N, C-alpha and C positions, 0 to 999 in steps of 0.2 A: 821652755817650749819654743820650737823653731818657728820662725815667721813664714807665712805663705809667700812663695815666690811669684812675682808678677812681672811680665815683660810687655811693654807697650811699643807698638809700631805706629809711628806717626808719619803721615804722608803729605800733609799740608799744614798751613798755619791759619786755617779758617777760624774766625772767632767762634763759630758754632761749637767747636770741639774743646774750647777752653775749659768748660765746666768739667768735662771728663778727666782731662789732665789734672785739673785742680783737685778733684776727688781722690785720684790715685796718689798725688803728691802729699795730700793731707794724711792719708792712711799711712804712708811711709813715715811722715814726721811724727805720727802718733804711735809708731813702732808696731803697727798691725801687720804690715807687709814689708818684704824686700822688693825694691822696684828698680827695673832697668828700663830706660827710655831710649829708643832708637829712632832717629829722624831719617826717613828714607823717601825724600821727595821724588826720586827717580822711579819709585814703584807706584806712584799715584795712578798712572794710566791703567794699572791692573785692577783697580777698585771701582765700584759702582758710582761713588760720589766722593768729592774732596772733603765733604763734611762727615768724615768717618775716621774712627780709630780702631785698631785691632789690638787685642790683648791675649797673651798666652798665660793661663792661670795654672799654677802647680805643674808646669812643664808638660801639660797634657790636654788642657781644655782651651779650645780656640773660641774667642768671644769677639763679636763685632759690636761697635756702638755707632749707630746711624743717627746723625743729628740733623738730617735733612728736613726742610719744610715739606710736609705732606709726602705724597708718593710720586713726585715728579722725577722719576728715574726710569731707566730702560728695564722693563719687567724681565726680559730674557737674560739680561746681564746679571740682575740680582738673583734670579733663580739659579743660574749657573754658579754664582758666588756662594749661595747657601749650601750647595753640595759639599763645599770644602770646610765648613765651620760647624761648630756645635751649638752656639747660641748667638742670636742676632737681636740685640736690644735696640728698639726703635723709638725715637723721640715722638714722632707722629704715628701713633699706632691705632689702627682701626681694622679689626679682623675681617670686616666685610670687604676691604680692599685687597686682602692677600689670601683669603681663605682657599682660593683655587691654586695657590702655589704648591708645588710638589712637596716642598719642605716647610710648609706653613707652621708646623709645630715647633720649629726652631726660632720663631719670631716672638719676642716678648715686649710688653710695654716698658719703656724706660722712665718717662716722667717729664716734668716741665724742664725747660732749658732757659738759661739766661747767661749773659756774658759776665761770668765771674772768674777771677783769677787769683793767683797766689804767688809769692816770691819764688823764683827759679822755675817758672812755667816756661817751657821751651818755646811756645809760640809767641812769647813776649820778647824774645831775643831780637837782635837787629834783623830787619827784614832783608831778604835777598831781593834785589830790585827786579829780578826776572820772575819772581813768583807771581801767581795769578792774583794775589791779593795786594801786591805791593803798590800798584798804581793808586788805589783808594786809601790805603791804610799805613803806608810806610812812615810818613812824617809823624802822624799822631802816635803811632805805637813805639816810636823811638823816644818818646817823652816819658820819663819815669812818673811824673805827676799824673799823667793820663792813666797809666797802668795801675798806679796805686789806688785810684778811685774806682777800680773794679775789684779790689780785694774783698774777701768774703765779709769781713766785719762791717764794711761800708753799707751793706745791704740789710744787715740784721737789726731787728728791734724787738721789743717786747710789747704786748698789748697795752695800749694806753689811749686815753681820750682827752685831747686838749679841750680846754673850755670853749674855744671857738671852733665850732664844727667846720671842717674844710673838706670839700669834694674836689678830687683831682682827676683831670683827663688831659694830659699833654701828649700829643701824638704827631704823626707825620702823614703826608699824602704821597701816594705812588703815582708817578706820571705814566698813564697807560700808553702814551705814544713816544716814550723816550727811546725806544729801539724798534727797528723794523723786524727784529728777530722774534718779538713777542707774538704768540698766536692769539687768535680772537678770544679764546676761552680765558687766557690769562689777562688780556685787556679788560674783558667784561668783569672779571673778578676785581681788578683794580678799581674800576669805576664804582663797583658795589662797595668796596672797602672805603673809598674816599667819601662817597655820598653818605654812607652810614655814619662815619665819623663826624662829618660836617653837621648832619642832622642832630646827632647827640650833643655836639658842642653848642649849637644854636639853642636847643630846647633846654639844656641844663643851665645855660647862662640866663635864659629868660625866666626860668622858675626860681633858681637859687641865687641869682645876682652875685653879690660879693662873696658869698660862701663858696662859690665855684671858681676854681682856677683851671682853665683849659683852653685848648686851641691847637692849631697846627704850627709846627716849627716853620720859620720863614724859608721860602725857596721861590724861584721864579714861577714854578707851577702853582703853588698855593697863593701867591700874590695875584696871579692872573685869575684863577678859578674860584678861590674862596677867600677873597680879601678881608671880609669881615670876621673870619675865623682865625686869622694869623696873629700869633702872640709875639711879644718881644723876644729876640734871640737869647737874651740873658736868662729867661725862664727855662730854656731847654738846654743850657749848658749843663754838663754832667754833674758838677758839684751842686748846682742849684736844684736840678731835677731830683737828685737823691735826697737832698735836704727837704724838699717839698713832699716827697713820698713819705718820709718819716713823720713829718708834721701832719699830714692828711689823716683823716679818719676813714673816709670812704674813697676808694679808687676804682676807676672805670677802665675796662679793657674791651677791645674789639678783636675780631678775627684777624689773624695774620695772613701772609701770602700762602697760597695753596691750602687754604682752610686751616692753617696751623694754629696751635696755641701760642700766642705771641709771647715774647720775652718779658713783657711787662707783667704778665701773670706771675711768673716766677719771682720777679722783683717784689711784687705786692705781697706774696705769700711769705717771702723771707722777712719782710718788714711787719708781718702780723697785722695786715690791714683787713677791714671789711671790704668786700669786693662785689662789684656788679659787672658781669661779663656777658658778652655776646655768646650765644649757644656754642659749646665746644664740640668739635668734630672728631677729636682724638682722645683716647683713653689713657689714663695714668694709673700707676699702682696705688694701692690704698683706697680707702673709701672717700675720695675727694668728690664731692657731689653738690649739685644744685640744692639749695636750702641751707645745708650745714656750712659749706665753705665759700659759697658765692650765691648771688641771685642772678638768674639767667634772664636775658632779654633777646628778642628777635627783631625789634625795631626801636626807633628812638623814643616813641611814646612809652613803650614798656621800660626802656632804660630809665626814664624819669620816674616812672612809678616805683621801680625797684630801689632806686636811690632814695626816694621819699620814705619807703618802708624803714630803711636803716637810719635815715636822717631823723625821723620822728620817734624812733625807739632805740635809745642808747643801749639798753640792755641787750636787745637783739643784735645790734652791731658789735657790742663787746664780746658776746658769746661767740660770734663768728671770728673775731680776732683771735680768741683763745684757741679755737679749733684750727685756724691757719697756723698759729704758732706751733701747735703740736704736730700738724702735718709736716711743716718744714723740718722740724728736728727728727722726725721719723722717716721721711721719704725724700725730701728735696735738698737739704743741706748737702753739699757736694760729696763730702766723705761718706755720709749715710747713703746717698744714692748709689755710689759705687760699691760700698760694703754690701748693700742689698743685692746688687747684681751678682757679686762674687758668691754670696751665700746661695742664691738660686742656682747658679751655674754648678757649684760643687755638689749641692744636694741632688739636683736633677741628673747630673752626670753620673753620680754614684748609683742612683736608682736605675739609670739606663746601662750601667756597667761599662762606661767608656773606659778605654785603657788608661 
């Protein structure tokens, strides 16, 4: 049987798109597809966001993968772009935000995102110092050790419960005043995110003591604004953080920028954790829901209450771990996530009788 032909057009080396490239590369390695990858940074200005990849499936179906946080794009630019594609899979998907788009029916939920990679991922190659991401990332992304710690197997684990219950919430704070370019709405959201995270850290630490490992990664901003919540830098180093995720039983997540589902959620699901998460604003494929896959909270007191439910009921927590293990392997693992989008695109394209 001949393999499906897929062509990827890559316009930037944004870490947001690494998961998509990883999924396609894994399917190629698994001999499910034939894959051609074209890096075209000169075309970036023609696309709505640098956090996007375009794919041509079976030489006829044009698919976009939008990995942007929320809907912080130019609506008119996106609507014009939608005219020229068949399917638009969006990481931050909420139909209420795009239902009035002329081509809203072409937008589909993609799923959770996190920075996972695989050998021979094009965005892990040596950075072009003129690229828009080089200033922040060129040094660390030239280090093989760094890339290796984002390989898919580093995130994966099976449901298990260590004898010593551990609750984990290591996070960062966003400086609302770091740039004069930030509008008041974005600044207000950053204040909310920081304060929510700080409140959760303080109250979880107060209730669970040594069973809780959590706090802000150190920065001038966190030292100034939340000094009692700052943890040692060693805890937030990549290798240590991922070791702690696998060791933890219960992991806490809060809202990301632009109300996005944060990357930590994807990492927790990959590691088959019991999860307590701030209310999600964006939908994902599959029946990922409050109660089965995570317990929802809207304030720090609720966060503590939801953690306590799992902390005091090992069976409840373990059942959640199993459901997240199953969700990961059916919907989130990079190859499965991409395989699902290809299946949808081919099925719906044939129903619509695309050429």
